[in-house]
N, CA, C and O atoms as a DFTB+ gen file, in Angstrom:
480 C
 N C O
     1  1      23.069      19.812     -82.175
     2  2      21.915      20.189     -81.387
     3  2      21.576      19.031     -80.454
     4  3      21.543      17.873     -80.873
     5  1      21.328      19.349     -79.202
     6  2      20.988      18.345     -78.195
     7  2      19.577      18.641     -77.706
     8  3      19.352      19.644     -77.028
     9  1      18.630      17.776     -78.044
    10  2      17.239      17.972     -77.667
    11  2      17.048      17.484     -76.240
    12  3      17.184      16.291     -75.968
    13  1      16.731      18.401     -75.321
    14  2      16.536      18.010     -73.926
    15  2      15.068      17.971     -73.540
    16  3      14.698      17.292     -72.582
    17  1      14.231      18.686     -74.267
    18  2      12.798      18.694     -74.004
    19  2      12.090      18.523     -75.337
    20  3      12.400      19.214     -76.308
    21  1      11.151      17.611     -75.378
    22  2      10.383      17.437     -76.609
    23  2       9.315      18.520     -76.692
    24  3       8.652      18.800     -75.693
    25  1       9.132      19.129     -77.846
    26  2       8.127      20.183     -77.992
    27  2       6.720      19.651     -77.731
    28  3       6.340      18.605     -78.257
    29  1       5.948      20.376     -76.915
    30  2       4.576      19.978     -76.630
    31  2       3.712      20.172     -77.867
    32  3       3.896      21.129     -78.618
    33  1       2.801      19.291     -78.068
    34  2       1.835      19.277     -79.173
    35  2       2.487      19.242     -80.553
    36  3       1.841      19.565     -81.550
    37  1       3.739      18.860     -80.616
    38  2       4.408      18.673     -81.894
    39  2       4.078      17.264     -82.351
    40  3       4.185      16.328     -81.558
    41  1       3.693      17.086     -83.563
    42  2       3.178      15.814     -84.064
    43  2       4.112      14.634     -83.818
    44  3       3.638      13.546     -83.493
    45  1       5.408      14.812     -83.962
    46  2       6.324      13.685     -83.852
    47  2       6.938      13.453     -82.491
    48  3       7.731      12.524     -82.338
    49  1       6.601      14.273     -81.474
    50  2       7.305      14.162     -80.195
    51  2       7.042      12.843     -79.475
    52  3       7.958      12.284     -78.872
    53  1       5.820      12.337     -79.525
    54  2       5.512      11.068     -78.852
    55  2       6.284       9.925     -79.502
    56  3       6.821       9.062     -78.807
    57  1       6.341       9.917     -80.818
    58  2       7.087       8.874     -81.530
    59  2       8.571       8.927     -81.243
    60  3       9.212       7.888     -81.084
    61  1       9.132      10.143     -81.174
    62  2      10.558      10.297     -80.849
    63  2      10.832       9.757     -79.457
    64  3      11.776       8.992     -79.258
    65  1      10.004      10.155     -78.485
    66  2      10.183       9.685     -77.111
    67  2      10.095       8.161     -77.055
    68  3      10.956       7.506     -76.467
    69  1       9.061       7.604     -77.665
    70  2       8.850       6.159     -77.625
    71  2      10.033       5.411     -78.240
    72  3      10.516       4.438     -77.662
    73  1      10.496       5.854     -79.392
    74  2      11.629       5.193     -80.045
    75  2      12.910       5.322     -79.236
    76  3      13.669       4.360     -79.120
    77  1      13.158       6.503     -78.674
    78  2      14.369       6.697     -77.872
    79  2      14.363       5.820     -76.629
    80  3      15.357       5.162     -76.326
    81  1      13.244       5.809     -75.909
    82  2      13.166       5.003     -74.685
    83  2      13.239       3.516     -75.020
    84  3      13.873       2.753     -74.292
    85  1      12.607       3.099     -76.097
    86  2      12.684       1.697     -76.512
    87  2      14.129       1.299     -76.788
    88  3      14.556       0.208     -76.410
    89  1      14.884       2.179     -77.446
    90  2      16.290       1.881     -77.728
    91  2      17.114       1.849     -76.440
    92  3      17.928       0.946     -76.249
    93  1      16.907       2.826     -75.561
    94  2      17.688       2.913     -74.320
    95  2      17.441       1.690     -73.436
    96  3      18.380       1.139     -72.860
    97  1      16.192       1.270     -73.328
    98  2      15.826       0.187     -72.409
    99  2      15.557      -1.132     -73.137
   100  3      14.834      -1.982     -72.619
   101  1      16.123      -1.309     -74.316
   102  2      15.797      -2.475     -75.137
   103  2      16.077      -3.813     -74.455
   104  3      15.417      -4.806     -74.763
   105  1      17.030      -3.859     -73.547
   106  2      17.364      -5.130     -72.897
   107  2      16.449      -5.439     -71.720
   108  3      16.485      -6.546     -71.182
   109  1      15.636      -4.478     -71.317
   110  2      14.734      -4.686     -70.187
   111  2      13.291      -4.355     -70.555
   112  3      12.496      -4.040     -69.669
   113  1      12.934      -4.416     -71.821
   114  2      11.589      -4.013     -72.236
   115  2      10.492      -4.878     -71.628
   116  3       9.354      -4.423     -71.513
   117  1      10.800      -6.103     -71.238
   118  2       9.775      -6.922     -70.599
   119  2       9.429      -6.399     -69.211
   120  3       8.321      -6.625     -68.725
   121  1      10.372      -5.695     -68.560
   122  2      10.128      -5.135     -67.235
   123  2       9.760      -3.659     -67.281
   124  3       9.152      -3.142     -66.344
   125  1      10.125      -2.971     -68.372
   126  2       9.924      -1.525     -68.436
   127  2       9.279      -1.100     -69.750
   128  3       9.909      -0.415     -70.556
   129  1       8.024      -1.501     -69.973
   130  2       7.374      -1.042     -71.206
   131  2       7.058       0.444     -71.116
   132  3       6.792       0.953     -70.027
   133  1       7.082       1.143     -72.239
   134  2       6.721       2.556     -72.219
   135  2       5.446       2.767     -73.016
   136  3       5.239       2.151     -74.061
   137  1       4.603       3.640     -72.508
   138  2       3.325       3.951     -73.127
   139  2       3.274       5.448     -73.377
   140  3       3.279       6.240     -72.435
   141  1       3.224       5.838     -74.648
   142  2       3.183       7.244     -75.037
   143  2       4.309       8.012     -74.367
   144  3       5.451       7.934     -74.821
   145  1       4.022       8.757     -73.293
   146  2       5.089       9.522     -72.649
   147  2       5.340       9.053     -71.217
   148  3       5.865       9.813     -70.403
   149  1       4.974       7.825     -70.904
   150  2       5.190       7.256     -69.573
   151  2       6.072       6.019     -69.681
   152  3       5.959       5.240     -70.627
   153  1       6.948       5.853     -68.702
   154  2       7.739       4.630     -68.580
   155  2       7.275       3.956     -67.300
   156  3       7.339       4.555     -66.226
   157  1       6.816       2.736     -67.400
   158  2       6.420       1.999     -66.205
   159  2       7.449       0.910     -65.954
   160  3       8.073       0.401     -66.885
   161  1       7.615       0.565     -64.705
   162  2       8.541      -0.505     -64.354
   163  2       7.774      -1.519     -63.525
   164  3       7.362      -1.234     -62.400
   165  1       7.589      -2.683     -64.078
   166  2       6.825      -3.716     -63.403
   167  2       7.656      -4.340     -62.296
   168  3       8.782      -4.784     -62.519
   169  1       7.087      -4.366     -61.107
   170  2       7.798      -4.927     -59.970
   171  2       7.424      -6.379     -59.734
   172  3       6.564      -6.926     -60.424
   173  1       8.069      -6.998     -58.765
   174  2       7.752      -8.390     -58.444
   175  2       6.395      -8.486     -57.756
   176  3       5.885      -7.509     -57.208
   177  1       5.839      -9.659     -57.797
   178  2       4.553      -9.877     -57.134
   179  2       4.728      -9.679     -55.624
   180  3       5.642     -10.232     -55.014
   181  1       3.833      -8.881     -55.037
   182  2       3.898      -8.644     -53.599
   183  2       2.623      -9.084     -52.897
   184  3       2.626      -9.294     -51.684
   185  1       1.543      -9.227     -53.638
   186  2       0.277      -9.671     -53.064
   187  2      -0.086     -11.014     -53.683
   188  3      -0.070     -11.185     -54.902
   189  1      -0.408     -11.938     -52.828
   190  2      -0.728     -13.288     -53.280
   191  2      -2.184     -13.594     -52.944
   192  3      -2.615     -13.416     -51.805
   193  1      -2.935     -14.052     -53.935
   194  2      -4.359     -14.304     -53.749
   195  2      -4.575     -15.593     -52.963
   196  3      -4.008     -16.638     -53.281
   197  1      -5.404     -15.494     -51.938
   198  2      -5.770     -16.655     -51.132
   199  2      -6.960     -17.364     -51.781
   200  3      -7.636     -16.787     -52.633
   201  1      -7.218     -18.606     -51.383
   202  2      -8.364     -19.334     -51.949
   203  2      -9.710     -18.637     -51.703
   204  3     -10.643     -18.806     -52.489
   205  1      -9.819     -17.850     -50.610
   206  2     -11.090     -17.170     -50.314
   207  2     -11.255     -15.850     -51.078
   208  3     -12.264     -15.166     -50.909
   209  1     -10.277     -15.487     -51.915
   210  2     -10.382     -14.280     -52.736
   211  2      -9.698     -13.053     -52.162
   212  3      -9.529     -12.055     -52.863
   213  1      -9.300     -13.112     -50.888
   214  2      -8.571     -11.989     -50.296
   215  2      -7.098     -12.092     -50.685
   216  3      -6.664     -13.085     -51.270
   217  1      -6.345     -11.056     -50.352
   218  2      -4.931     -11.033     -50.709
   219  2      -4.056     -11.043     -49.466
   220  3      -4.405     -10.480     -48.428
   221  1      -2.932     -11.688     -49.599
   222  2      -1.961     -11.790     -48.516
   223  2      -0.659     -11.147     -48.977
   224  3      -0.190     -11.385     -50.090
   225  1      -0.088     -10.332     -48.104
   226  2       1.219      -9.742     -48.366
   227  2       2.218     -10.414     -47.442
   228  3       1.968     -10.543     -46.244
   229  1       3.326     -10.835     -47.979
   230  2       4.349     -11.497     -47.174
   231  2       5.402     -10.456     -46.810
   232  3       6.182     -10.044     -47.669
   233  1       5.439     -10.020     -45.535
   234  2       6.360      -8.948     -45.152
   235  2       7.833      -9.311     -45.310
   236  3       8.664      -8.420     -45.487
   237  1       8.173     -10.583     -45.251
   238  2       9.581     -10.973     -45.368
   239  2      10.021     -11.119     -46.823
   240  3      11.124     -11.598     -47.086
   241  1       9.173     -10.714     -47.771
   242  2       9.498     -10.792     -49.192
   243  2       9.954      -9.401     -49.644
   244  3       9.136      -8.613     -50.118
   245  1      11.250      -9.089     -49.505
   246  2      11.703      -7.736     -49.842
   247  2      11.695      -7.497     -51.349
   248  3      11.801      -8.427     -52.149
   249  1      11.568      -6.246     -51.703
   250  2      11.546      -5.869     -53.114
   251  2      12.920      -5.403     -53.569
   252  3      13.035      -4.408     -54.285
   253  1      13.954      -6.111     -53.162
   254  2      15.315      -5.714     -53.517
   255  2      15.518      -5.787     -55.024
   256  3      16.151      -4.904     -55.602
   257  1      14.989      -6.832     -55.673
   258  2      15.180      -6.922     -57.120
   259  2      14.476      -5.779     -57.854
   260  3      14.926      -5.362     -58.922
   261  1      13.372      -5.268     -57.289
   262  2      12.692      -4.128     -57.903
   263  2      13.544      -2.863     -57.761
   264  3      13.620      -2.057     -58.688
   265  1      14.178      -2.693     -56.609
   266  2      15.076      -1.546     -56.418
   267  2      16.255      -1.619     -57.387
   268  3      16.692      -0.593     -57.910
   269  1      16.763      -2.809     -57.626
   270  2      17.859      -2.984     -58.590
   271  2      17.383      -2.628     -60.000
   272  3      18.103      -1.971     -60.751
   273  1      16.170      -3.061     -60.358
   274  2      15.615      -2.725     -61.673
   275  2      15.404      -1.219     -61.819
   276  3      15.702      -0.649     -62.868
   277  1      14.890      -0.572     -60.765
   278  2      14.725       0.888     -60.790
   279  2      16.060       1.576     -61.015
   280  3      16.167       2.489     -61.834
   281  1      17.071       1.139     -60.290
   282  2      18.404       1.715     -60.439
   283  2      18.925       1.513     -61.860
   284  3      19.517       2.426     -62.436
   285  1      18.711       0.328     -62.430
   286  2      19.181       0.035     -63.786
   287  2      18.544       0.981     -64.798
   288  3      19.236       1.553     -65.640
   289  1      17.216       1.146     -64.714
   290  2      16.503       2.015     -65.656
   291  2      16.956       3.461     -65.501
   292  3      17.280       4.113     -66.493
   293  1      16.984       3.971     -64.272
   294  2      17.397       5.364     -64.061
   295  2      18.846       5.581     -64.478
   296  3      19.170       6.620     -65.053
   297  1      19.719       4.624     -64.199
   298  2      21.127       4.738     -64.602
   299  2      21.245       4.831     -66.125
   300  3      21.984       5.668     -66.642
   301  1      20.522       3.978     -66.837
   302  2      20.599       4.003     -68.302
   303  2      20.019       5.294     -68.878
   304  3      20.549       5.823     -69.855
   305  1      18.952       5.801     -68.292
   306  2      18.394       7.068     -68.766
   307  2      19.385       8.208     -68.560
   308  3      19.585       9.024     -69.459
   309  1      20.008       8.272     -67.382
   310  2      20.990       9.323     -67.097
   311  2      22.228       9.155     -67.970
   312  3      22.795      10.142     -68.438
   313  1      22.650       7.913     -68.192
   314  2      23.853       7.639     -68.982
   315  2      23.747       8.180     -70.411
   316  3      24.749       8.608     -70.984
   317  1      22.550       8.165     -70.983
   318  2      22.371       8.675     -72.344
   319  2      21.948      10.141     -72.365
   320  3      21.687      10.698     -73.431
   321  1      21.881      10.771     -71.185
   322  2      21.565      12.193     -71.125
   323  2      20.095      12.512     -70.967
   324  3      19.708      13.677     -71.059
   325  1      19.267      11.511     -70.732
   326  2      17.840      11.762     -70.526
   327  2      17.609      12.268     -69.106
   328  3      18.395      11.987     -68.201
   329  1      16.550      12.999     -68.926
   330  2      16.187      13.478     -67.595
   331  2      14.795      12.976     -67.252
   332  3      13.980      12.706     -68.135
   333  1      14.535      12.854     -65.961
   334  2      13.238      12.414     -65.469
   335  2      12.675      13.536     -64.615
   336  3      13.372      14.074     -63.755
   337  1      11.430      13.888     -64.844
   338  2      10.782      14.944     -64.076
   339  2      10.520      14.452     -62.658
   340  3       9.817      13.461     -62.458
   341  1      11.083      15.141     -61.682
   342  2      10.874      14.747     -60.285
   343  2       9.413      14.922     -59.883
   344  3       8.914      14.182     -59.036
   345  1       8.721      15.893     -60.481
   346  2       7.311      16.109     -60.153
   347  2       6.444      14.951     -60.633
   348  3       5.442      14.625     -59.996
   349  1       6.811      14.332     -61.737
   350  2       6.011      13.243     -62.294
   351  2       6.496      11.862     -61.863
   352  3       5.812      10.866     -62.102
   353  1       7.667      11.789     -61.229
   354  2       8.248      10.503     -60.851
   355  2       7.479       9.886     -59.690
   356  3       7.279      10.529     -58.660
   357  1       7.053       8.653     -59.855
   358  2       6.370       7.906     -58.806
   359  2       7.110       6.589     -58.617
   360  3       7.258       5.816     -59.563
   361  1       7.569       6.336     -57.412
   362  2       8.312       5.110     -57.132
   363  2       7.505       4.198     -56.222
   364  3       6.870       4.662     -55.275
   365  1       7.530       2.917     -56.504
   366  2       6.938       1.873     -55.655
   367  2       5.487       2.175     -55.283
   368  3       5.133       2.171     -54.104
   369  1       4.663       2.433     -56.272
   370  2       3.250       2.727     -56.049
   371  2       2.415       1.453     -56.173
   372  3       2.636       0.665     -57.093
   373  1       1.458       1.235     -55.260
   374  2       0.608       0.051     -55.378
   375  2      -0.433       0.186     -56.489
   376  3      -0.986      -0.812     -56.953
   377  1      -0.700       1.437     -56.918
   378  2      -1.705       1.686     -57.946
   379  2      -1.279       2.904     -58.763
   380  3      -0.903       3.929     -58.195
   381  1      -1.336       2.799     -60.095
   382  2      -0.986       3.928     -60.955
   383  2      -1.992       4.034     -62.096
   384  3      -2.673       3.065     -62.434
   385  1      -2.074       5.226     -62.684
   386  2      -2.897       5.456     -63.866
   387  2      -1.949       5.603     -65.047
   388  3      -1.094       6.489     -65.053
   389  1      -2.095       4.746     -66.039
   390  2      -1.266       4.787     -67.247
   391  2      -2.198       4.794     -68.452
   392  3      -2.953       3.846     -68.666
   393  1      -2.142       5.843     -69.220
   394  2      -2.938       5.995     -70.437
   395  2      -4.413       5.674     -70.169
   396  3      -5.035       4.910     -70.907
   397  1      -4.959       6.267     -69.105
   398  2      -6.373       6.091     -68.798
   399  2      -6.751       4.749     -68.211
   400  3      -7.936       4.426     -68.125
   401  1      -5.769       3.960     -67.805
   402  2      -6.021       2.650     -67.196
   403  2      -5.474       2.634     -65.777
   404  3      -4.349       3.071     -65.533
   405  1      -6.276       2.126     -64.840
   406  2      -5.809       1.971     -63.466
   407  2      -5.153       0.604     -63.357
   408  3      -5.793      -0.416     -63.613
   409  1      -3.884       0.579     -62.979
   410  2      -3.122      -0.668     -62.870
   411  2      -2.838      -0.954     -61.396
   412  3      -2.268      -0.121     -60.693
   413  1      -3.239      -2.135     -60.940
   414  2      -3.001      -2.563     -59.564
   415  2      -2.483      -4.000     -59.585
   416  3      -2.288      -4.588     -60.649
   417  1      -2.266      -4.553     -58.392
   418  2      -1.827      -5.947     -58.323
   419  2      -2.914      -6.906     -58.801
   420  3      -2.622      -8.054     -59.135
   421  1      -4.168      -6.442     -58.837
   422  2      -5.270      -7.288     -59.300
   423  2      -5.414      -7.277     -60.817
   424  3      -6.095      -8.134     -61.380
   425  1      -4.778      -6.312     -61.483
   426  2      -4.876      -6.215     -62.936
   427  2      -5.158      -4.785     -63.375
   428  3      -4.834      -3.834     -62.663
   429  1      -5.766      -4.639     -64.557
   430  2      -6.068      -3.328     -65.122
   431  2      -7.568      -3.139     -65.262
   432  3      -8.319      -4.097     -65.445
   433  1      -7.988      -1.891     -65.173
   434  2      -9.371      -1.527     -65.452
   435  2      -9.392      -0.069     -65.881
   436  3      -8.453       0.670     -65.585
   437  1     -10.441       0.360     -66.572
   438  2     -10.494       1.760     -66.992
   439  2     -10.533       2.685     -65.777
   440  3     -11.190       2.383     -64.781
   441  1      -9.834       3.801     -65.863
   442  2      -9.850       4.799     -64.801
   443  2     -11.203       5.496     -64.816
   444  3     -11.642       5.962     -65.867
   445  1     -11.874       5.575     -63.668
   446  2     -13.217       6.161     -63.620
   447  2     -13.214       7.627     -64.038
   448  3     -14.157       8.075     -64.692
   449  1     -12.184       8.382     -63.680
   450  2     -12.100       9.787     -64.085
   451  2     -12.023       9.940     -65.593
   452  3     -12.658      10.827     -66.163
   453  1     -11.258       9.092     -66.234
   454  2     -11.135       9.127     -67.693
   455  2     -12.449       8.729     -68.348
   456  3     -12.859       9.337     -69.337
   457  1     -13.109       7.718     -67.807
   458  2     -14.387       7.266     -68.361
   459  2     -15.426       8.375     -68.256
   460  3     -16.178       8.609     -69.202
   461  1     -15.476       9.068     -67.101
   462  2     -16.435      10.160     -66.920
   463  2     -16.194      11.284     -67.922
   464  3     -17.146      11.847     -68.461
   465  1     -14.923      11.615     -68.177
   466  2     -14.605      12.666     -69.150
   467  2     -15.049      12.274     -70.551
   468  3     -15.543      13.112     -71.305
   469  1     -14.875      11.007     -70.902
   470  2     -15.261      10.539     -72.234
   471  2     -16.779      10.560     -72.397
   472  3     -17.285      10.902     -73.466
   473  1     -17.505      10.196     -71.342
   474  2     -18.962      10.122     -71.420
   475  2     -19.640      11.486     -71.390
   476  3     -20.813      11.586     -71.750
   477  1     -18.936      12.545     -70.971
   478  2     -19.538      13.890     -70.920
   479  2     -19.720      14.470     -72.277
   480  3     -20.211      15.591     -72.409
């Protein structure tokens, strides 16, 4: 039997996904941690904080190493038969929501939409 889709709301599906992805990406876990059912890939620093608190982006600083890391992760997922949902795939985003947290170059903070839902 080849499991291609994890059953929704099945008690063990999150654990199976987490363990499988951890095994597949074990050599790059510092760059590609997985949270529940999301795989994030941390890119290189692109915004540098100035002494006045604003941020500077250096246009001549290409993200080639990030593209190589993306290729490595996707190649390993495909190599073991995993699939990635094109609808959920987000590449090179300056801001993402992961497990109710907004992640940006400045750090993490609670997502306001998630906080509002919890407070209702």
